[in-house]
N, C-alpha and C positions, 0 to 999 in steps of 0.2 A: 572440126571442132570438137572440144574437151567437152563432154558434159561432166554435169555433177551429179551420176547415174552411174552404176553398174551392168545396166540393161543391154550396153552391148556386148560387152562381155560372158553375160547370163543367159542370154538368149539361144544355144543351140545346149545348156545345158541345164533346162528349167527342166523337161521331160524324164532327165535324171535324179531327181531330186530325191525320189520318194522313201523307198527302205529307211534311209537317215533319216528325213527330216523326222519322221512317224515316231520317232522315240522322243522327240526332243521334252525334257522337262521345266517347264516354265518357272520352277522355282527351285532349282535347281543349281547350291552352293559349291559345288564341286565344278566349276570351269575352269579353273585356272585363274582366276582374278583377282590384281593384288589390291587392299584399300590402299591408297596411297596415305590417307590419311592418317595412316599408322605406321607409316613408312616414309620417316623422312631424310633420312640417309640418304648424302649428295646434293639436297637441295641449299644454293645459296639463296641466304636471304638479307639483302641490302635493307638500312630501313628505313620504312616506309612513313611518309609524311602524310599524315591523314587530316585533311580538313576540320578546320576548327567548328563545330555548330555548338550554339545555344540552346538550338530549342529544332524543335520539328519544324517549324516555320523558317528556318533559316538554312533547311537542305538545298541543295539542288533539286529540280525538278526530277531528272531522269538521271538515274544511273542504266547506260548500256553496255549490258556483256557479250561479247562474242568469243566463244568457244573456237576456235579458228585452226581446224586438224589441219595440217598442211603436208603431213607424213603419208605423203600420197605423188600421185601425180599431177596434183591440183596446187603444189606448193607456190607457181607461181603469181596462181590467182590469188593466193593467199598473201601475197606478199603486195600485187596490182589495189586488192582490194583493203589492206591496211595502211597503204597510201593515200585511198580515198579518202579512208577516215579521218588521215592526221590530216587532210586540205582542208580540213573543217576544224578537228581538237574538242579537245574538254573547256570546259565553261562555268560560268559560275551557275549555268543555270542544265547544263549537262558533265556527266560524267562518261566519256568511251574505254571503258577496263575491258584487254582482251588477255588470252592467253592463245599465243601461237606455238605451234609444233610444227617443225622441218626433219626430212629426213636424211634427202638425200639427191636432191631432183633438181635443185636450181644451184647455181654457186655465185650470185649476188648478196650485199647486203652481209659481208664476212664468210659465207658458205656456215653458217652455225649448225647445229642439229641437239635435237631433245625439243624443251619447251623453256618460253620465255612469257613472263608475263608485263605488262604496259598497261599505265594511266598513258592515252596517245596525247599527243601533245600537236597544237597545231605547225603544220609545216610545209613549206612549198618545196623539200629539196627533192629529188629525184628517189634520193634514197631514204631507208627509217630510220629517224632523228630519234622517237620519242625515248627516253630512258628507261633502261631496264630493271624492273625491279626487283623480278626474282627470276633464277634460273634455275631449272630442273634438267638435269645432264638426262637422267632416265627419267620419261614419260610415256605415260598410256594412257592416250584421246581414243581408243576404244573401251575404255573402262566406267564405266558410268560414276564409280566413286569417287575419280579423276577430276570428273564433269562437278560432282557437288563439292570437290575441294575446291575449286574455282572458284565458283560461283559465292561458296560461304566467305571464302579472303575479298570476294567485289565487295560482296555486299557489307561486310564488317567494315571494309580500310574505306571505301565507298559510301556511303549509303545514301539515301533519296528517299525523295519523297515516289518515285514508281520505277520501278525495273522493269524490262524486256531481258528474255535471255533467248540467246540465240544458238542454234548449233549448229557450224559451218562446215560443209564436206560434203561427199559422195551420201546421197540417200537411196533407199529401194524399197520403200513403202513401212507394210504394215507387221511383217513376218517376224516374232521373234525369236533367236535359240541361244540356249547355254554354248553353245561351241564356241568354240577360240577358231575353227578355220576360217579363213575370206572365203569367199564365191570363188567356183572350181574356175579357173580358165582353161574353153572348154577345147582348146588346140591340145592339152597338154594333159587333163584332169577331169574325164565322165564320170565319176563314181562319187564325188564328196558332194553335199548338198547343196542345193541353192539356198543361202542364207540371207533375209532382207533387214536390213533397217538403216542406221546413220553411224554416219564418226566411223569411218573405216581405217585402220590405223595399219600400215603396209612392215614397219618393224615389229609389230607383235601378235599381228595376223587376229588383232580383237575388233570388235565393233560392238555399239551400244544398240542395243533393241528395243521394242516397243513398249513394253511393261517396264522397261529400266528409265525409260525418258520419262517416266511417270515420276519414279524414284528420285530422278533428280529432282526435279520439280515441286514433290513433295517436302524434300529434306531441305530448302530453302525457302519453304515457310508460303512466301505467295508470291507470285508474280506475273503482272500487268499485263504484259503479252510476251508472249513466245511466237519464236521464229524458225522455221526451218528453211534457211539458206542453202536447202542440199536439193534434188530430185523428188519426186514423187511421193511427196508427204501427205498431200494433203486429203486426206480417206478420212471417211465415216472411223474407220477401226483405230487410228491415231488419234483421233481426236475426243473421242472419246474413253481413250487410257489416258491423257493428259488434261482434261475439262473441271476434274477436281481442282487444280492447283492453279488454275491460270484463268483470266477474264475473254482475253481473246488472244484467238490463233493463228496464224501469220504462216501460208505455206502453196506449194505449189501441186497442181496433178498431176503433171508431166514433166519430164523432164528439163534443170536448166542449164542455161549454155558456162561455160566454167567462169565466165562475167561474174554471175550469181547477181547480187543487188549490187546497186551502184548508190555505194555507202557515202558516199560525200551530197549526191542529189536527194537523198532517203533524208540523212540528218539536216539539212540547209531545210526540209521541208517541212518535217518535222518542229523544228525550230519555230518556225513560221507558223506554225496552228495554235491553238490554245492550251496545247502543250498533253491535253489530256491522253488516257491510252486508247480510246477509239482513232483519235486524231495521232496519234505515233502511228499506228498500227497499219492507216490509212496510208501514211503518209511510205509506208517500208511496198504496200503494194502500189500504188500509182508510180512512184519512182522508177518499179520494176516494170512495168509495164510500160509507161514512157518512152523506156531508154531500148524497150527491145521493137516498138513498135518505131522510131527515128531511127533503126540500123535493117528494116523489114524482114524480126523474124516474125513471122505470123503463128509461128508454134507454141510460142510460150507464154505460162497460163500462172496467175497468182492471184491469191483473195484472201480473204480473214473474215473470220468468221467470231460471235459470240458465244462463248462456254455457255452461259444460264440459258443458251437454247436448243443445245444437245438434247437434254434430255423430253422433250419433246418431239424433237425431230427422230429421236428416236423410236417413238412409241409409234407415230405416223408410218415407219418403215416397218416397223411389224402389221398395222394395218394394211399397209398396201403387198407386201407379203403373202398376208392370210387371204386378204380377200383373193388373190390369184390360185392358191392354192384350192381355197374353198371351192372355187367356181371350177376348177379343173379347168385353166385358160392358161395350160404350158406352152399352145403352138403360140400364142398371141409372144409371149416372155420368151421363147428359147430363140425364136426369129429375130426379136428386141439385143438380146445375149449376141447376137451375130452381125445386128448391124450398128449398134450404141456406139459412139464416142470411146475407144481407148487409146490406150496412150503406150507406154514403153514395154511395159507385160501387158500381155492380149487382156488377162484376167482382170485389169484394174478398169474400170470404165464408167464414164461420165457417169454419175446416178439420176439426174434431172434428165437424159437423154435416154436411159437405157428406160426409164419409169415414162417419158415421154410415147416412145416407138410403143413399149406394149401397153399402153392406151387408147393410142391410135389403130393396132392390133385388133386391138380389142372389142366384140360388142356385148359387154358382160357391164351392166350399170352399176354394181360394186367396184366391181375393178377398175373401171373411168372415174368414180368418185374417192377413190382411195385413192387413185394415181394423181388425180387433180388437186386433192387437198396436199399431200407431201409437196409434189413438184410449186402448189403456191405458195408453202413454207420455205420453202427452200432457197425459193427467188424472192420474197417479201418480209421476211423474218430471219432465218438461219446466216444468210450469205449477207453481209456486209455492204461490200465490196469486190469485183469483180474482174479481171484484162485477164481477156483472153477469147480464143475464138467464138466462133456461132457455139458451137456443140460443147463446149468447155462449161457450164454452169455454176465451176467452185467447190466441189466435193465432189471424189471417187470413191469407189466402194467395188470389196470384191467382186466379180461374179465369173468364179471359175468355166472355161469353155469345155473343159472334157477329165477332169478329176479332179477331186479334192483333198485339201490337209488340213487335216484331221488334230493340226497343230491351233487352226483358228478358233478352235473351241475353247481355246483358253484366254482368248482375249477377252475384256471388257464386254466390248462393241458386243461381243456374238452372248454371252450373257445376258445381257443387256436386252437381247432382241432374237425374233427367230428368225432370223438371216442363215445362221446354218445348214437350217432344215429348207429353207426354201431353194438354198442352190441345189442345195442335194437334191432335192427334189426337181430339180428340175436337169437335174444331171441322170438319176436312176430312176425317178417315177416316186421316191419312197418319200414319205412326208415324216418317219418317224426318226429322225434324225442321228441313223448311224452312218459310221466313219466310213469311209473308203482312202486313198490313200496316194501319194502321187507313184 
């Protein structure tokens, strides 16, 4: 089964990532990324019929915006998910707006390539039948500027009371890089750095990194719900980066199967709810969880959280890490690091399980108190719905096993907490915050 993850390709190459990754500049502008908002040559723009609205009260309740990057081996699944959206279709309550990119992996539905934008219409046909509103022959779906352009276009042409934005594609967790090189193929190239992020475009060899995710949401102004229909994205590091610009965050700790979200079930549930942002996010999580339970996939994870809880969460993370360091309880934490629930990347651990095992291994009252406070907050406040196996509690975190990626220091989470100091202390015994690299 194809997963919405590059983890299998990267597993052998992970240890070889070091020297190049260490030189990444998170604010570098010379990455070769083009700003398509200023380059419209080649874009065919048929007339778009904008729904007439007299005032805000007459707007549809929701506009769902799906940036569906099928420019890779997930192209058949992009078409499958699009057809699920057509099973529901747009209505007076819901606009379903999609940009789909295709490359060369699927010969159905006209075998077109490039990007097309749609207002999805209800259809029971086996083929895609929604009218094409825009055709963009040359498109880079690994360019965050292109995602911004799509989101602004969707919000301008199909306004609503609430918005959900989904990045659909491969996902690989928190790491950002300015390089356009895709992750290496371990069979042929062990020298390139392992790069993580989301929305990998095989044609341009570009992808969207974690800080760029925040730039997308910031540029759109306000998004009620953000979803990663992609692997490995529900991490403390990703959530802290994007939390200023969104109310609720949906994602998976583990890899997602190629099917990803079941959009017909998700949207039907959402439309039958009270249509609040929290209910919309919950519909995404529960439809995902029920689908994979029905096919006996016991590894699938999906959760959502409120961004308003992230600051307090980060404080409790800092308190826990500091208690472990202050009391030199390294043995308890390193044992937990070895045994805690991990995901496609071994360095990604379920935070609750890691804390729980540290507390169980410790005899120190301060460590136990700080750990219990953090666990209670995760399960009682931060995570609003979690569908997963017993040891996955809704949010993952970076706990490296053997070496530290200094690019981590540039993330908002690293600046808001003492986690970089803590994980390095576990690795080398120093709490000075000095860097070591892959």
